[in-house]
N, CA, C and O of each residue as an XYZ file, in Angstrom:
320
protein
N     -17.126     15.023    -14.225
C     -17.741     14.120    -12.755
C     -17.148     13.315    -12.389
O     -16.627     12.505    -13.155
N     -17.018     13.260    -11.000
C     -16.117     12.158    -10.332
C     -16.555     11.634     -8.996
O     -17.083     12.304     -8.108
N     -16.214     10.097     -8.954
C     -16.875      9.104     -7.980
C     -15.852      9.120     -6.759
O     -14.659      9.244     -7.035
N     -16.051      9.059     -6.077
C     -15.270      8.625     -4.581
C     -15.635      7.594     -3.947
O     -16.255      7.766     -2.898
N     -15.371      6.343     -4.376
C     -15.593      4.839     -3.878
C     -14.721      4.706     -2.713
O     -13.676      5.338     -2.564
N     -15.252      3.765     -1.814
C     -15.161      3.232      0.003
C     -14.932      1.642     -0.341
O     -15.948      0.980     -0.549
N     -14.097      1.218     -0.387
C     -13.853     -0.525     -0.896
C     -13.732     -0.875      0.760
O     -13.316      0.053      1.454
N     -14.011     -1.939      1.327
C     -13.816     -2.718      2.069
C     -13.532     -4.403      2.387
O     -14.371     -5.213      2.780
N     -11.905     -4.683      2.050
C     -11.690     -6.051      1.313
C     -11.087     -6.955      2.252
O     -10.655     -6.307      3.205
N     -10.967     -7.675      2.322
C     -10.318     -8.808      3.336
C      -8.800     -9.038      2.827
O      -7.814     -9.288      3.521
N      -8.867     -8.912      1.680
C      -7.837     -9.492      1.225
C      -7.340     -8.388      0.010
O      -7.447     -8.731     -1.168
N      -6.780     -7.018      0.375
C      -6.533     -6.089      0.191
C      -5.521     -6.864     -1.416
O      -6.263     -7.093     -2.372
N      -3.997     -7.208     -1.635
C      -3.375     -7.787     -2.459
C      -4.773     -8.581     -3.489
O      -5.063     -7.941     -4.499
N      -5.382     -9.572     -3.298
C      -6.322     -9.956     -4.207
C      -7.255     -8.869     -4.604
O      -7.824     -8.994     -5.689
N      -7.453     -7.991     -3.994
C      -8.461     -6.746     -4.838
C      -7.745     -5.912     -5.467
O      -8.236     -5.177     -6.324
N      -6.335     -5.888     -5.108
C      -5.540     -4.986     -5.870
C      -5.061     -5.177     -7.497
O      -4.714     -4.387     -8.376
N      -5.205     -6.427     -7.430
C      -4.725     -7.574     -8.262
C      -5.770     -6.987     -9.563
O      -5.582     -6.277    -10.550
N      -7.172     -7.834     -8.860
C      -8.572     -7.712     -9.701
C      -8.534     -6.833    -10.308
O      -8.311     -6.852    -11.518
N      -8.842     -5.336     -9.305
C      -8.735     -4.098     -9.477
C      -8.088     -3.336    -10.665
O      -8.722     -2.516    -11.330
N      -6.579     -3.704    -10.928
C      -5.644     -3.772    -11.752
C      -5.942     -4.573    -13.283
O      -5.891     -3.972    -14.356
N      -6.153     -5.546    -13.192
C      -6.626     -6.733    -14.227
C      -7.839     -5.913    -14.789
O      -7.722     -5.812    -16.010
N      -9.199     -5.164    -14.210
C     -10.146     -4.037    -14.560
C      -9.874     -3.297    -15.673
O     -10.497     -3.273    -16.734
N      -8.952     -2.731    -15.369
C      -8.522     -1.438    -16.201
C      -8.950     -1.415    -17.299
O      -9.257     -0.276    -17.651
N      -9.178     -2.461    -18.296
C      -9.512     -2.050    -20.113
C     -11.117     -1.764    -19.666
O     -11.754     -0.885    -20.246
N     -11.686     -2.532    -18.648
C     -13.279     -2.657    -18.738
C     -13.796     -0.955    -17.696
O     -14.876     -0.372    -17.801
N     -12.804     -0.617    -16.929
C     -12.893      1.290    -16.748
C     -12.900      2.028    -17.812
O     -13.888      2.735    -18.014
N     -11.683      2.034    -18.833
C     -12.117      2.631    -19.891
C     -12.888      2.484    -20.508
O     -13.435      3.530    -20.860
N     -13.471      1.201    -21.062
C     -14.361      0.959    -21.655
C     -15.739      2.295    -20.846
O     -16.186      3.275    -21.442
N     -16.005      1.970    -19.768
C     -16.778      2.324    -18.788
C     -16.856      4.015    -18.671
O     -17.767      4.641    -18.130
N     -15.541      4.635    -19.385
C     -15.342      6.363    -19.491
C     -14.925      6.572    -18.284
O     -15.311      7.578    -17.687
N     -14.095      5.707    -17.714
C     -13.700      6.059    -16.082
C     -12.111      6.132    -16.112
O     -11.423      5.299    -16.703
N     -11.646      7.126    -15.470
C     -10.034      7.266    -15.435
C     -10.073      7.453    -14.062
O     -10.683      8.277    -13.379
N      -8.948      6.101    -13.629
C      -8.388      6.714    -12.040
C      -7.459      7.629    -11.616
O      -6.298      7.716    -12.016
N      -8.082      8.405    -10.679
C      -7.106      9.627    -10.530
C      -6.242      9.694     -9.313
O      -5.342     10.519     -9.151
N      -6.738      8.361     -8.112
C      -6.167      8.336     -6.701
C      -6.585      7.189     -6.193
O      -7.754      6.848     -6.373
N      -5.501      6.216     -5.307
C      -6.210      5.373     -4.708
C      -5.471      5.490     -3.248
O      -4.247      5.483     -3.116
N      -6.190      5.572     -2.428
C      -5.237      5.580     -1.096
C      -6.025      4.571     -0.141
O      -7.170      4.160     -0.328
N      -5.152      4.249      0.950
C      -5.672      2.985      1.761
C      -5.909      3.808      3.040
O      -5.348      4.853      3.368
N      -6.680      3.245      3.568
C      -6.949      3.910      5.302
C      -5.650      3.644      6.254
O      -5.054      2.570      6.348
N      -5.276      5.112      7.085
C      -4.058      4.799      7.496
C      -4.149      4.354      8.734
O      -3.121      4.105      9.364
N      -5.768      4.129      9.447
C      -5.649      2.974     10.048
C      -6.558      1.727      9.919
O      -6.588      0.794     10.721
N      -7.250      1.842      8.858
C      -8.186      0.315      8.523
C      -7.530      0.490      7.281
O      -7.539      1.517      6.603
N      -6.966     -0.571      7.027
C      -6.167     -1.056      6.531
C      -6.843     -1.878      5.017
O      -6.549     -1.848      3.822
N      -7.481     -2.310      5.530
C      -8.536     -3.146      4.455
C      -9.437     -2.111      3.525
O     -10.055     -2.454      2.517
N      -9.386     -0.885      4.028
C     -10.164     -0.039      3.870
C      -9.663      0.700      2.481
O      -8.566      1.212      2.704
N     -10.055      0.907      1.247
C      -9.416      1.460      0.204
C     -10.463      2.565     -0.197
O     -11.658      2.367     -0.419
N      -9.911      3.554     -0.239
C     -10.864      4.623     -1.420
C     -10.215      4.892     -2.353
O      -8.987      4.979     -2.373
N     -11.091      5.085     -3.400
C     -10.790      5.425     -5.397
C     -11.231      6.564     -5.353
O     -12.254      6.610     -4.669
N     -10.858      7.752     -5.872
C     -10.909      8.686     -6.657
C     -11.285      8.820     -8.515
O     -10.560      9.665     -9.041
N     -12.040      8.289     -9.272
C     -12.538      8.264    -10.801
C     -12.718      9.446    -11.207
O     -13.118     10.276    -10.390
N     -12.483      9.813    -12.505
C     -13.036     10.506    -13.185
C     -14.481      9.726    -14.301
O     -14.359      8.627    -14.842
N     -15.599     10.511    -14.408
C     -16.139      9.979    -14.821
C     -16.663     10.883    -16.042
O     -17.204     11.988    -16.076
N     -16.258      9.901    -17.094
C     -17.258     10.757    -18.539
C     -18.878     10.541    -18.758
O     -19.762     11.327    -19.099
N     -18.889      9.553    -18.518
C     -20.031      9.097    -19.044
C     -20.927      8.470    -17.835
O     -20.563      7.303    -17.689
N     -22.129      8.857    -16.764
C     -22.751      8.886    -15.650
C     -23.254      7.161    -15.921
O     -22.807      6.175    -15.334
N     -24.045      7.191    -16.723
C     -25.022      5.647    -16.482
C     -23.742      4.806    -17.545
O     -24.306      3.777    -17.919
N     -22.420      4.832    -18.103
C     -21.665      3.666    -18.138
C     -21.453      3.396    -16.735
O     -21.838      2.363    -16.186
N     -20.832      4.341    -16.160
C     -20.208      4.228    -14.676
C     -20.901      3.535    -13.856
O     -20.427      2.725    -13.060
N     -22.226      3.839    -14.010
C     -23.239      3.381    -12.872
C     -23.377      1.778    -13.177
O     -23.318      0.897    -12.319
N     -23.608      1.556    -14.813
C     -23.500     -0.237    -14.823
C     -21.807     -0.242    -14.538
O     -21.805     -0.003    -13.331
N     -20.749     -0.337    -14.828
C     -19.628     -0.286    -14.092
C     -19.717     -0.517    -12.534
O     -19.226     -1.549    -12.077
N     -20.230      0.261    -11.824
C     -20.588      0.159    -10.499
C     -21.490     -1.084    -10.199
O     -21.212     -1.916     -9.335
N     -22.349     -1.117    -10.819
C     -22.748     -2.308    -10.425
C     -22.408     -3.643    -10.318
O     -22.591     -4.530     -9.485
N     -21.577     -3.489    -11.955
C     -20.864     -4.963    -12.424
C     -19.933     -4.964    -11.333
O     -20.438     -5.846    -10.638
N     -18.912     -4.573    -10.706
C     -17.999     -4.555     -9.910
C     -18.571     -5.144     -8.200
O     -18.207     -6.156     -7.601
N     -19.346     -4.314     -7.861
C     -19.608     -4.832     -6.784
C     -18.198     -4.814     -5.694
O     -17.886     -5.876     -5.154
N     -17.643     -3.949     -5.506
C     -16.885     -3.696     -4.764
C     -15.388     -4.533     -5.110
O     -14.438     -4.208     -4.398
N     -15.200     -5.352     -5.933
C     -14.406     -6.763     -6.217
C     -14.621     -7.462     -5.071
O     -13.625     -7.667     -4.377
N     -15.754     -7.915     -4.669
C     -16.022     -9.291     -3.115
C     -16.147     -8.289     -2.056
O     -16.862     -8.705     -1.144
N     -15.657     -7.019     -1.855
C     -16.002     -6.176     -0.794
C     -17.078     -5.327     -0.597
O     -17.518     -5.017     -1.704
N     -17.837     -4.700      0.481
C     -18.829     -3.796      0.478
C     -18.244     -2.548     -0.402
O     -17.075     -2.488     -0.782
N     -19.146     -1.656     -0.640
C     -18.577     -0.476     -1.506
C     -19.359      0.240     -1.439
O     -20.514     -0.172     -1.326
N     -19.111      1.513     -1.476
C     -20.189      2.882     -1.416
C     -19.808      3.718     -2.531
O     -18.597      3.712     -2.748
N     -20.344      4.267     -3.115
C     -19.757      5.117     -4.249
C     -20.799      6.268     -4.058
O     -22.009      6.194     -3.840
N     -19.875      7.493     -4.221
C     -20.436      8.843     -4.795
C     -20.532      9.462     -5.604
O     -19.433      9.338     -6.146
N     -21.260     10.333     -6.355
C     -20.891     11.094     -7.429
C     -20.532     12.129     -6.754
O     -20.880     12.386     -5.601
N     -19.702     12.872     -7.563
C     -19.271     14.667     -7.184
C     -19.367     15.363     -8.199
O     -19.596     14.705     -9.213
N     -19.255     16.812     -8.382
C     -19.279     17.425     -8.582
C     -18.763     18.865     -8.350
O     -18.804     19.262     -7.185
N     -18.374     19.543     -9.117
C     -17.105     20.605     -8.489
C     -17.946     21.184     -7.885
O     -18.954     20.481     -7.802
N     -18.085     22.432     -7.256
C     -18.930     23.313     -6.417
C     -18.258     24.452     -6.707
O     -18.612     25.521     -6.212
């Protein structure tokens, strides 16, 4: 299962430092970062694609993180 997250942040550099520092907690939650993008037209918008090995752990991580200080949406995806 994968998760597509959209985060809107006013401080990309600060957000990125916090996100990178959170790597051990993502691993504990069974999450693997597959891809990260910045919106070409709205540079404060970040999109993440994560692989989730355990949905309940991933949901708990999402609740704790709350977008690292910015609004975040998350969608769980399955292959069609």
